[in-house]
C-alpha positions as CSV (number, residue, x, y, z in Angstrom):
1,M,-20.0,-37.7,-180.5
2,K,-22.6,-34.9,-180.0
3,A,-25.1,-36.9,-182.1
4,F,-24.4,-40.1,-180.1
5,N,-24.9,-38.4,-176.8
6,S,-28.1,-36.8,-178.0
7,M,-29.4,-40.3,-179.0
8,R,-28.3,-41.7,-175.7
9,R,-30.1,-39.0,-173.7
10,S,-33.3,-39.6,-175.7
11,F,-33.0,-43.3,-175.1
12,L,-32.8,-42.8,-171.4
13,R,-35.7,-40.4,-171.2
14,T,-38.0,-42.7,-173.1
15,G,-37.1,-46.0,-171.5
16,G,-35.1,-47.1,-174.4
17,I,-35.4,-50.1,-176.6
18,G,-38.7,-49.3,-178.1
19,V,-37.3,-46.1,-179.4
20,A,-34.1,-47.8,-180.7
21,A,-36.3,-50.3,-182.5
22,A,-38.5,-47.7,-183.9
23,A,-35.6,-45.9,-185.4
24,M,-34.8,-49.0,-187.5
25,P,-35.9,-49.3,-191.1
26,A,-39.4,-51.0,-191.5
27,V,-38.6,-54.6,-192.7
28,S,-40.4,-57.9,-192.3
29,L,-38.7,-59.7,-189.5
30,S,-39.7,-62.5,-187.3
31,A,-40.4,-61.8,-183.6
32,S,-37.0,-63.1,-182.5
33,A,-35.3,-61.3,-185.2
34,R,-36.9,-58.1,-184.2
35,Q,-35.9,-58.8,-180.5
36,D,-32.3,-59.4,-181.6
37,A,-32.3,-56.3,-183.6
38,A,-33.7,-54.2,-180.8
39,L,-31.1,-55.6,-178.4
40,S,-28.3,-54.8,-180.8
41,A,-29.5,-51.2,-181.4
42,A,-29.7,-50.7,-177.6
43,A,-26.3,-52.2,-177.1
44,A,-24.9,-49.8,-179.7
45,L,-25.9,-47.0,-177.2
46,G,-24.6,-49.0,-174.2
47,I,-28.0,-49.6,-172.8
48,Y,-29.1,-53.0,-171.5
49,D,-32.8,-53.0,-170.3
50,V,-33.4,-55.9,-168.1
51,R,-36.9,-56.3,-169.4
52,K,-35.5,-57.0,-172.9
53,Y,-33.5,-59.9,-171.3
54,G,-36.6,-61.4,-169.9
55,A,-37.3,-59.6,-166.6
56,S,-41.0,-59.1,-165.9
57,G,-40.8,-56.4,-163.2
58,D,-44.1,-57.7,-161.8
59,G,-42.9,-58.4,-158.2
60,K,-44.0,-62.0,-158.4
61,T,-41.9,-63.7,-161.1
62,L,-38.2,-64.4,-160.4
63,D,-36.1,-62.0,-162.5
64,T,-32.7,-63.1,-161.2
65,D,-31.5,-64.7,-164.5
66,A,-32.7,-62.0,-166.7
67,V,-30.9,-59.4,-164.6
68,N,-27.7,-61.3,-164.6
69,R,-28.0,-61.9,-168.3
70,A,-28.2,-58.2,-168.9
71,I,-25.3,-57.5,-166.8
72,D,-23.2,-60.3,-168.5
73,A,-24.1,-58.7,-171.9
74,A,-23.0,-55.2,-170.9
75,A,-19.7,-56.8,-169.4
76,A,-19.0,-58.8,-172.6
77,A,-19.4,-55.6,-174.6
78,G,-16.8,-53.8,-172.6
79,G,-19.4,-52.0,-170.3
80,G,-22.7,-50.2,-170.3
81,V,-25.7,-49.2,-168.4
82,V,-28.0,-51.9,-167.1
83,L,-31.4,-50.2,-166.9
84,F,-34.2,-51.0,-164.4
85,T,-37.3,-49.1,-165.6
86,A,-40.3,-48.7,-163.2
87,G,-41.4,-52.1,-161.8
88,T,-40.4,-54.5,-159.0
89,Y,-37.8,-57.0,-159.8
90,L,-37.9,-60.1,-157.6
91,C,-34.3,-61.5,-157.3
92,F,-31.9,-63.7,-155.5
93,S,-28.2,-63.0,-155.8
94,I,-27.3,-60.4,-158.6
95,H,-23.6,-60.5,-159.8
96,L,-21.9,-57.2,-160.4
97,R,-19.3,-56.9,-163.1
98,S,-16.5,-54.5,-164.0
99,Q,-17.3,-51.5,-166.2
100,V,-21.2,-52.1,-165.7
101,H,-23.4,-49.4,-164.2
102,L,-26.8,-50.4,-162.8
103,H,-29.3,-47.6,-163.0
104,L,-32.5,-47.7,-161.1
105,Q,-35.1,-45.3,-162.6
106,Q,-37.7,-43.6,-160.4
107,G,-40.4,-46.2,-159.6
108,S,-38.0,-49.2,-159.9
109,T,-37.4,-51.6,-157.0
110,I,-35.0,-54.6,-156.8
111,M,-36.7,-56.8,-154.2
112,A,-35.0,-59.6,-152.2
113,A,-36.9,-62.9,-152.7
114,D,-37.7,-64.9,-149.6
115,S,-34.8,-66.8,-148.1
116,P,-35.3,-70.5,-147.1
117,K,-36.9,-70.8,-143.7
118,P,-35.4,-73.2,-141.0
119,G,-35.6,-76.7,-142.2
120,D,-36.1,-75.8,-145.9
121,Q,-33.5,-76.0,-148.6
122,T,-35.0,-73.4,-151.0
123,G,-36.7,-70.0,-150.8
124,Y,-39.2,-68.5,-153.0
125,N,-40.2,-70.6,-156.0
126,G,-37.4,-73.0,-155.4
127,G,-34.7,-70.4,-155.5
128,A,-32.0,-69.5,-153.0
129,Y,-29.2,-66.9,-152.6
130,D,-25.6,-67.7,-153.4
131,A,-23.8,-69.8,-150.8
132,A,-21.5,-68.1,-148.2
133,E,-17.9,-68.6,-148.8
134,P,-16.2,-71.5,-147.0
135,I,-15.0,-70.9,-143.5
136,T,-11.4,-69.8,-143.3
137,A,-8.7,-69.9,-140.5
138,W,-9.3,-66.2,-139.8
139,D,-13.1,-66.3,-139.5
140,A,-12.8,-66.4,-135.6
141,Y,-11.2,-62.9,-135.6
142,Q,-14.4,-61.0,-136.4
143,D,-18.1,-61.5,-136.1
144,Y,-19.6,-64.1,-138.5
145,G,-21.2,-61.8,-141.0
146,H,-18.0,-59.9,-141.9
147,N,-16.4,-63.1,-143.5
148,H,-19.0,-63.6,-146.2
149,W,-20.2,-61.5,-149.2
150,H,-21.7,-64.0,-151.8
151,N,-24.9,-64.7,-149.7
152,S,-26.2,-61.3,-150.6
153,L,-28.9,-59.7,-152.9
154,I,-26.2,-57.8,-154.8
155,W,-22.5,-58.7,-154.6
156,G,-19.2,-58.2,-156.4
157,E,-15.7,-59.4,-155.8
158,G,-12.4,-58.4,-157.3
159,I,-14.0,-56.0,-159.8
160,H,-13.5,-52.4,-160.7
161,D,-15.0,-49.4,-162.3
162,F,-18.6,-50.0,-161.6
163,S,-21.6,-48.1,-160.2
164,I,-25.2,-48.3,-158.8
165,T,-27.2,-45.1,-159.2
166,G,-30.6,-43.7,-159.7
167,P,-33.6,-42.8,-157.5
168,G,-35.0,-46.4,-157.2
169,L,-35.3,-48.7,-154.2
170,I,-33.4,-51.7,-153.0
171,Y,-35.9,-53.7,-150.7
172,G,-34.4,-56.5,-148.8
173,K,-37.8,-58.1,-148.0
174,G,-36.5,-61.6,-148.0
175,L,-33.1,-61.1,-146.3
176,S,-32.1,-62.3,-142.8
177,F,-31.1,-59.7,-140.2
178,G,-29.5,-62.4,-137.9
179,A,-30.4,-65.4,-135.9
180,N,-32.0,-65.3,-132.6
181,R,-33.4,-61.9,-132.9
182,P,-37.1,-60.9,-132.5
183,A,-39.2,-60.2,-135.6
184,R,-39.3,-56.4,-136.6
185,G,-42.5,-55.3,-138.2
186,N,-44.1,-57.9,-140.3
187,Y,-40.9,-59.3,-141.6
188,P,-40.1,-63.1,-141.2
189,I,-37.0,-64.5,-139.3
190,Y,-34.4,-66.4,-141.3
191,V,-31.3,-68.1,-139.9
192,A,-28.4,-66.3,-141.4
193,E,-26.0,-69.3,-141.3
194,Q,-28.4,-71.6,-143.2
195,A,-27.6,-72.5,-146.8
196,G,-29.4,-70.3,-149.4
197,V,-30.2,-67.5,-147.0
198,G,-29.2,-63.9,-148.0
199,N,-28.3,-61.5,-145.3
200,K,-27.0,-58.4,-147.0
201,A,-28.4,-55.9,-149.6
202,I,-25.1,-55.1,-151.2
203,A,-21.7,-56.7,-150.5
204,L,-18.4,-55.9,-152.1
205,K,-14.9,-57.4,-151.6
206,N,-11.6,-56.3,-153.0
207,C,-12.9,-53.7,-155.5
208,H,-11.9,-50.3,-156.7
209,N,-13.3,-47.2,-158.4
210,V,-16.9,-47.6,-157.2
211,L,-19.9,-45.2,-157.2
212,L,-23.1,-45.7,-155.1
213,R,-25.5,-42.8,-155.5
214,D,-29.0,-41.7,-155.1
215,F,-30.8,-44.9,-154.4
216,S,-32.6,-46.0,-151.3
217,I,-32.4,-49.3,-149.2
218,L,-35.4,-50.6,-147.2
219,K,-34.6,-53.5,-144.7
220,G,-31.0,-54.2,-145.8
221,G,-30.5,-57.4,-143.8
222,H,-27.5,-57.8,-141.5
223,F,-25.8,-55.1,-143.6
224,G,-27.3,-52.5,-146.0
225,L,-23.8,-52.2,-147.3
226,L,-20.9,-54.5,-146.5
227,L,-17.8,-53.0,-148.2
228,T,-14.5,-54.8,-147.5
229,G,-11.2,-53.8,-149.2
230,V,-13.0,-51.3,-151.5
231,D,-10.8,-48.4,-152.5
232,N,-11.7,-45.2,-154.4
233,L,-15.2,-45.5,-153.1
234,T,-17.9,-42.9,-153.3
235,I,-21.2,-43.1,-151.3
236,D,-23.5,-40.2,-152.0
237,N,-27.2,-39.3,-151.2
238,L,-28.3,-42.8,-150.1
239,K,-31.4,-43.2,-147.9
240,I,-31.1,-46.3,-145.7
241,D,-34.0,-47.5,-143.4
242,T,-33.0,-50.8,-142.0
243,D,-33.1,-53.3,-139.1
244,R,-29.3,-53.8,-138.6
245,D,-26.2,-51.8,-139.7
246,G,-26.7,-49.2,-142.5
247,M,-23.3,-49.3,-143.9
248,D,-20.0,-51.0,-142.9
249,I,-16.9,-49.6,-144.5
250,D,-14.3,-52.3,-143.6
251,C,-10.6,-52.2,-144.7
252,C,-11.3,-49.5,-147.3
253,Q,-9.2,-46.6,-148.5
254,N,-9.9,-43.3,-150.2
255,V,-13.6,-43.2,-149.3
256,R,-16.1,-40.3,-149.4
257,V,-19.4,-40.6,-147.8
258,S,-21.8,-37.7,-148.1
259,N,-25.4,-36.5,-147.9
260,C,-26.7,-39.8,-146.5
261,T,-29.7,-40.6,-144.2
262,V,-29.5,-43.8,-142.2
263,N,-32.2,-44.9,-139.8
264,S,-31.0,-48.0,-138.0
265,P,-32.7,-48.5,-134.7
266,W,-31.2,-51.8,-133.9
267,D,-27.7,-51.3,-134.9
268,D,-25.1,-48.9,-136.1
269,G,-25.8,-46.4,-138.9
270,I,-22.5,-45.6,-140.5
271,C,-19.8,-47.9,-139.2
272,P,-16.1,-47.8,-140.4
273,K,-14.2,-51.1,-139.4
274,S,-10.9,-52.7,-140.0
275,S,-11.4,-56.4,-139.5
276,F,-9.2,-59.3,-140.4
277,A,-11.8,-60.6,-142.9
278,L,-9.3,-60.3,-145.8
279,G,-6.8,-62.6,-144.1
280,Y,-4.5,-59.7,-143.1
281,A,-4.6,-56.5,-141.2
282,R,-5.5,-53.6,-143.5
283,P,-6.5,-50.1,-142.2
284,T,-9.5,-48.0,-143.2
285,R,-7.6,-44.9,-144.4
286,N,-8.3,-41.5,-145.8
287,L,-12.1,-41.5,-145.1
288,T,-14.4,-38.4,-145.2
289,I,-17.9,-38.6,-143.8
290,T,-19.9,-35.3,-144.3
291,N,-23.5,-33.9,-144.3
292,C,-25.1,-37.2,-143.0
293,Y,-28.0,-37.8,-140.7
294,V,-28.1,-40.8,-138.4
295,T,-30.9,-41.9,-136.2
296,G,-32.4,-44.8,-134.3
297,T,-35.8,-43.2,-133.3
298,Y,-38.0,-44.0,-136.2
299,E,-40.0,-47.1,-137.0
300,L,-38.7,-49.2,-139.8
301,G,-39.7,-47.8,-143.2
302,S,-41.2,-44.6,-141.9
303,V,-38.2,-42.4,-142.9
304,L,-38.5,-43.6,-146.5
305,D,-42.2,-43.1,-146.7
306,G,-41.9,-39.7,-145.1
307,T,-44.2,-40.3,-142.0
308,F,-41.2,-40.2,-139.6
309,K,-43.2,-42.3,-137.0
310,K,-41.3,-42.4,-133.7
311,F,-41.2,-45.5,-131.6
312,A,-43.2,-45.4,-128.4
313,P,-41.0,-44.4,-125.5
314,D,-41.2,-47.9,-123.9
315,A,-40.6,-49.7,-127.1
316,A,-38.0,-52.6,-126.9
317,V,-35.6,-50.9,-129.4
318,W,-31.9,-50.3,-128.9
319,R,-31.9,-46.9,-130.8
320,T,-28.3,-47.4,-131.9
321,G,-28.1,-45.6,-135.2
322,R,-24.8,-43.9,-134.7
323,I,-21.4,-43.2,-136.4
324,K,-19.0,-45.8,-135.0
325,C,-15.3,-46.6,-135.8
326,G,-15.0,-50.2,-134.5
327,T,-15.6,-52.6,-133.0
328,E,-13.7,-54.7,-135.6
329,S,-10.3,-53.1,-135.3
330,N,-7.4,-55.2,-136.4
331,G,-6.1,-53.0,-139.2
332,G,-6.6,-49.5,-137.8
333,F,-8.1,-46.2,-138.8
334,I,-5.9,-43.5,-140.2
335,N,-6.8,-40.0,-141.6
336,V,-10.5,-39.6,-141.0
337,T,-12.6,-36.4,-141.0
338,I,-16.2,-36.3,-140.0
339,S,-18.2,-33.1,-140.5
340,N,-21.6,-31.5,-140.6
341,C,-23.5,-34.5,-139.2
342,I,-26.8,-34.8,-137.2
343,F,-27.5,-37.4,-134.6
344,E,-31.1,-38.0,-133.4
345,G,-32.6,-40.4,-130.9
346,C,-29.5,-42.7,-131.1
347,Q,-26.1,-43.2,-129.5
348,G,-23.2,-40.7,-130.0
349,Y,-19.8,-41.0,-131.7
350,A,-17.7,-44.1,-130.8
351,L,-14.1,-44.4,-131.6
352,E,-12.9,-47.8,-130.6
353,T,-9.7,-49.9,-131.0
354,V,-9.6,-53.0,-129.0
355,D,-7.9,-55.6,-131.4
356,G,-4.6,-54.1,-131.8
357,A,-5.2,-51.5,-134.3
358,L,-4.0,-47.9,-134.7
359,L,-6.7,-45.2,-134.5
360,E,-5.1,-41.8,-135.2
361,D,-5.4,-38.5,-136.9
362,F,-9.1,-37.9,-136.6
363,T,-10.8,-34.5,-137.1
364,I,-14.6,-34.3,-136.2
365,T,-16.4,-31.0,-136.4
366,N,-19.8,-29.4,-136.7
367,T,-22.1,-32.0,-135.1
368,T,-25.5,-31.5,-133.6
369,M,-27.0,-34.2,-131.4
370,R,-30.5,-34.6,-129.8
371,D,-32.2,-37.1,-127.5
372,L,-29.2,-39.5,-127.2
373,V,-29.4,-42.8,-125.4
374,S,-25.7,-43.2,-124.6
375,S,-22.5,-41.1,-124.4
376,P,-22.1,-38.1,-126.8
377,V,-18.5,-39.2,-127.3
378,F,-17.0,-42.5,-126.5
379,M,-13.4,-43.4,-127.0
380,R,-12.1,-46.8,-126.0
381,L,-8.5,-48.2,-126.2
382,G,-8.8,-51.8,-125.0
383,A,-7.3,-55.2,-125.1
384,R,-9.8,-57.7,-126.5
385,L,-7.0,-58.6,-129.0
386,R,-9.1,-60.7,-131.2
387,G,-6.6,-61.6,-134.1
388,P,-3.6,-63.8,-134.8
389,R,-2.0,-64.2,-131.6
390,E,1.6,-63.7,-132.7
391,S,0.9,-60.3,-134.2
392,T,-1.9,-58.8,-132.0
393,K,-1.0,-56.4,-129.2
394,V,-2.6,-53.4,-127.7
395,G,-2.9,-50.6,-130.3
396,T,-3.0,-46.9,-130.0
397,L,-5.8,-44.2,-129.9
398,R,-4.2,-40.7,-130.5
399,R,-4.4,-37.3,-132.2
400,V,-8.2,-36.7,-132.2
401,I,-9.7,-33.3,-132.5
402,I,-13.4,-32.7,-131.9
403,S,-14.8,-29.3,-132.3
404,N,-18.1,-27.5,-132.7
405,L,-20.3,-30.1,-131.1
406,E,-23.8,-29.4,-129.6
407,C,-25.8,-32.0,-127.7
408,Y,-29.3,-31.6,-126.2
409,N,-30.8,-34.1,-123.8
410,A,-27.9,-36.5,-123.3
411,P,-28.8,-39.4,-121.0
412,I,-28.7,-39.4,-117.2
413,K,-26.5,-42.5,-116.8
414,Y,-23.7,-41.9,-119.2
415,S,-21.4,-39.1,-119.6
416,S,-18.8,-38.8,-122.4
417,I,-16.1,-41.3,-121.9
418,L,-12.4,-41.4,-122.8
419,S,-10.9,-44.6,-121.4
420,G,-7.7,-46.4,-122.0
421,I,-6.4,-49.3,-119.9
422,P,-3.5,-49.5,-117.4
423,G,-0.2,-48.9,-119.2
424,Y,-2.0,-47.9,-122.4
425,C,-3.2,-44.4,-122.6
426,I,-5.4,-42.5,-125.1
427,E,-3.1,-39.6,-126.2
428,D,-3.3,-36.1,-127.7
429,V,-7.0,-35.3,-127.6
430,K,-8.3,-31.7,-128.2
431,L,-12.0,-30.9,-127.5
432,S,-13.3,-27.3,-128.2
433,N,-16.4,-25.3,-128.7
434,I,-18.7,-28.0,-127.2
435,Y,-22.1,-27.6,-125.4
436,I,-23.7,-30.6,-123.9
437,E,-26.9,-30.5,-122.0
438,A,-27.5,-33.7,-120.1
439,A,-30.7,-34.8,-118.6
440,G,-29.1,-34.8,-114.9
441,G,-30.9,-36.0,-111.9
442,A,-28.5,-38.9,-111.1
443,P,-28.8,-40.1,-107.5
444,A,-26.2,-38.9,-104.9
445,G,-24.6,-42.4,-104.7
446,A,-23.5,-42.1,-108.2
447,V,-20.6,-39.8,-107.2
448,S,-18.8,-42.7,-105.5
449,L,-19.0,-45.2,-108.3
450,Q,-15.7,-46.9,-109.2
451,L,-15.9,-48.1,-112.8
452,P,-14.3,-51.5,-113.6
453,E,-11.4,-51.6,-116.1
454,L,-13.0,-54.4,-118.3
455,E,-9.8,-54.5,-120.5
456,D,-10.8,-57.3,-122.7
457,K,-14.5,-56.8,-123.0
458,Y,-16.5,-55.7,-126.2
459,P,-16.4,-51.9,-126.2
460,D,-19.6,-50.1,-125.7
461,P,-20.6,-47.0,-123.8
462,A,-22.9,-49.0,-121.5
463,M,-20.0,-51.4,-120.5
464,F,-19.1,-49.4,-117.4
465,G,-22.6,-48.6,-116.2
466,T,-23.6,-45.4,-114.7
467,T,-20.6,-42.9,-114.7
468,P,-19.6,-40.8,-111.6
469,T,-19.8,-37.7,-113.7
470,S,-22.3,-35.8,-115.7
471,G,-19.9,-34.4,-118.4
472,F,-16.7,-36.3,-119.1
473,Y,-15.2,-39.2,-117.6
474,M,-11.4,-39.7,-118.6
475,R,-9.2,-42.4,-117.4
476,H,-5.7,-43.5,-118.7
477,V,-5.4,-40.4,-120.8
478,R,-2.2,-38.4,-121.7
479,H,-2.3,-34.9,-123.2
480,V,-5.9,-33.8,-123.2
481,E,-7.0,-30.2,-123.9
482,M,-10.5,-28.8,-123.5
483,S,-11.5,-25.3,-124.4
484,H,-14.8,-23.4,-124.5
485,V,-16.7,-26.4,-123.3
486,E,-19.9,-26.1,-121.3
487,I,-21.7,-28.9,-119.5
488,A,-25.3,-28.2,-118.4
489,T,-27.9,-30.4,-116.6
490,R,-31.7,-30.0,-116.9
491,A,-32.1,-31.4,-113.4
492,A,-29.8,-31.1,-110.4
493,D,-27.1,-33.6,-110.5
494,A,-24.8,-34.6,-107.5
495,R,-22.0,-35.6,-109.7
496,P,-19.1,-33.4,-110.8
497,A,-19.0,-32.5,-114.5
498,F,-15.4,-33.8,-115.0
499,Y,-13.8,-36.9,-113.6
500,L,-10.1,-37.6,-114.1
501,N,-8.3,-40.8,-113.1
502,D,-4.6,-41.4,-114.3
503,V,-4.4,-38.5,-116.5
504,D,-1.2,-36.8,-117.5
505,R,-1.2,-33.1,-118.7
506,A,-4.6,-31.8,-118.9
507,D,-5.5,-28.3,-119.8
508,F,-9.0,-26.9,-119.2
509,F,-9.6,-23.3,-120.6
510,A,-13.0,-21.4,-120.6
511,I,-14.9,-24.2,-119.0
512,T,-18.5,-23.7,-117.7
513,A,-20.3,-26.3,-115.6
514,P,-22.8,-26.5,-112.7
515,H,-21.3,-26.1,-109.2
516,G,-22.7,-29.1,-107.3
517,A,-22.2,-30.4,-103.7
518,N,-19.2,-32.4,-105.0
519,G,-17.5,-29.8,-107.1
520,V,-16.9,-29.5,-110.8
521,F,-13.7,-31.6,-111.2
522,S,-12.9,-34.9,-109.4
523,L,-9.3,-35.5,-109.6
524,H,-7.4,-38.8,-109.1
525,S,-3.7,-39.5,-109.9
526,V,-3.6,-36.5,-112.2
527,K,-0.3,-34.8,-113.3
528,D,0.4,-31.4,-114.8
529,L,-3.2,-30.0,-114.5
530,R,-4.0,-26.5,-115.6
531,I,-7.3,-24.7,-115.4
532,G,-7.8,-21.1,-116.5
533,W,-10.2,-18.4,-117.4
534,S,-13.1,-20.7,-116.4
535,R,-16.4,-20.2,-114.7
536,A,-16.2,-23.7,-113.4
537,A,-13.2,-23.3,-111.2
538,A,-10.5,-20.8,-110.2
539,D,-7.3,-20.6,-112.1
540,V,-5.0,-23.3,-110.9
541,V,-1.7,-25.1,-111.9
542,L,-1.1,-28.4,-110.2
543,Q,1.9,-30.6,-110.8
544,T,0.2,-33.6,-109.1
545,V,-3.1,-34.0,-107.5
546,D,-5.0,-37.0,-106.1
547,N,-8.4,-37.6,-104.5
548,K,-9.3,-34.0,-104.6
549,T,-12.3,-32.0,-105.9
550,L,-12.4,-28.5,-107.3
């Protein structure tokens, strides 16, 4: 075994098959015989170099068939390493298999070939991506892209024990990022629904025991990663610089996401979901996200090339780039921890359940945020109820702990928001050791704003418009506790720091906030309120209070 491992390491260091062939006895063989012998020698070590299966790696010749031949050979042998040495491999759909490990060496790129343009039937050199799956009865219960996996650069379905690793690059140059959207950079527009168009870098459905590590994704299409029903999943040390979602983790269980960088100015960075795309409601459960950086502030590609070029202040960019649980939320989110993450030039945390799901047992800790464009914390329990009518009812959002959060330069318009709907409250929320410095400067009229309920609308921090508070807006909430929380504003702001409406049992301990003309707390239909040991207001215990400021 030691000898075998030594040979294997030597093989990988030197790029492989040539070394294996050189080790064979010198005999007179035809070219094809020598090729077969070299392939056999490499296979004995579990190494399948795509170049030896016909890939050119020149970035101009289609290498799809060669890559898939190498993967099939490894799978037929019971497993192995499919090796991409330095070069650019132009491909349409690559088919993953069980027990096969794709390894992208330094300097290697898998590049998505051009999709068909509107009116065409084929893309680059007459090729096309695999067709999207047929429409099903449940497609209407989530956005289009979540229902299809095969129309991707790299995909796998119903497979297990496989991996993609290495410091190489997956470049979705020819992928679509969605219809009716403006071009970004020098990349063309493709119609995602058109036959032959690819719109995802990597898509996995109903898989288990999966490792994705160390590679980068540039321009990942509609999804850099679309992972649906994938269990025992590890995502580590990925760098994703893309024009839509970085990674969607949908209906997955036992998931670890760590040490990742995601620049996604036009959509979400790391986005757990629980759609109905599998044809039944399945929660995303036992999820850990740690040591990650999400941003929406840099031009496409500038994070990967190290220039970190920021958009101009007036650029037409959404700057989304956040960590968001939702909006697809049929199955629920259970047992989630998020820790040691950095947000820059993007939106804040979003915890959303509007399609009947549970969202419960969350712990979020050790977060720094800078230059946000929306609420630092947004929690929404709503009633869009997109799902099978007979089984879809308003869900729950409860047992959430957020601690050790620091935010510099939160936006003027939007405070943090915790909003249920009438008759359905967000429950059991604890917020501690939080410092938020907002831009401030809202006009005096913002104090009297009455926010609409919008029970059945798409959940987003901007849905309510400007909030009547600079710190936290809480409506339809039961059992909320805040301790060691400070709200500051860089410019004078007429709004109170905290606005409570239909809140039952609220404890505020060691709170610091500016004393404006309209007080610190604006209280409406509040029961069982306690404020203590705070610079923001005098100690008080109130059983009921309505239309009062403190």
